[in-house]
C-alpha positions in Angstrom: -0.1 0.1 0.2 1.6 3.3 -1.0 0.8 6.3 1.6 1.2 9.6 1.0 2.2 11.8 4.5 1.0 15.7 3.7 1.0 18.8 5.5 -0.2 21.8 4.0 0.7 25.7 5.3 -1.7 28.2 4.3 -2.0 32.7 4.3 -5.1 34.5 4.5 -6.6 36.8 1.9 -3.8 38.7 0.0 -4.5 42.6 0.7 -5.9 43.1 -2.8 -9.1 41.4 -1.2 -9.3 42.9 2.3 -11.7 45.8 0.8 -14.3 43.3 -0.3 -13.6 41.3 2.9 -14.2 44.4 5.2 -17.8 45.0 3.9 -18.8 41.2 3.9 -17.6 41.4 7.6 -19.5 44.7 7.8 -22.5 43.0 7.0 -22.3 39.7 8.8 -22.1 42.3 11.9 -25.0 43.8 11.1 -26.9 41.1 10.6 -25.4 39.1 13.7 -23.7 36.9 12.0 -20.4 37.0 13.6 -19.2 38.9 16.6 -15.3 38.3 15.1 -13.7 41.7 14.9 -12.3 41.7 11.0 -8.7 40.7 12.2 -9.9 37.6 13.7 -12.1 37.3 10.4 -9.1 37.8 8.1 -7.1 35.4 9.7 -9.9 32.8 9.2 -9.8 33.0 5.5 -6.5 31.3 5.8 -8.6 27.9 6.2 -10.9 28.3 3.0 -10.1 27.9 -0.3 -12.4 30.8 -1.3 -9.8 33.6 -0.2 -6.9 31.5 1.4 -3.5 31.1 -0.4 -1.3 28.0 -0.1 2.5 29.1 1.3 4.0 25.9 1.1 3.0 21.7 0.6 5.1 19.1 2.6 5.1 15.6 1.9 6.5 11.9 2.3 5.7 9.1 -0.2 5.9 6.1 1.9 9.4 6.0 3.8 11.2 8.6 1.5 12.4 11.7 2.9 10.2 14.7 3.5 10.2 17.2 0.4 8.2 20.5 0.3 6.7 21.9 -2.7 6.5 26.1 -2.8 5.9 29.0 -5.4 3.1 29.3 -7.7 0.4 28.0 -6.2 -1.4 26.3 -9.4 1.7 24.5 -9.9 2.3 23.3 -6.3 -1.2 21.5 -6.8 -0.2 20.4 -10.1 3.1 18.8 -9.1 1.1 17.4 -5.6 -1.6 15.6 -7.8 0.9 14.1 -10.2 2.4 13.0 -7.2 -0.8 11.6 -5.5 -1.7 9.2 -8.6 0.1 6.4 -7.0 -1.0 6.8 -3.2 -3.6 3.8 -2.1 -3.8 6.2 1.8 -3.5 9.9 1.9 -2.6 10.7 5.8 -2.8 14.3 6.4 -1.4 16.3 9.5 -3.5 19.3 11.3 
């Protein structure tokens, strides 16, 4: 059985998205759907695919040494899924 151990480090929304996120946050505050500060709300965007960004992705295939993908997010994901094609079991780290 081929195992892939992996961990993804993410970042919150980039500055060019802050204006739209501030409007969304303000709307949620008015509706009573959040009590979080904007800073906490922004930090939470790192956990979502809509605005969050991938900083790096580290993995180990079976007992091989750990490798890290970094740089362009699209390229990281393409490389990761190319590696994952031969995997039977994914083991993520939280």
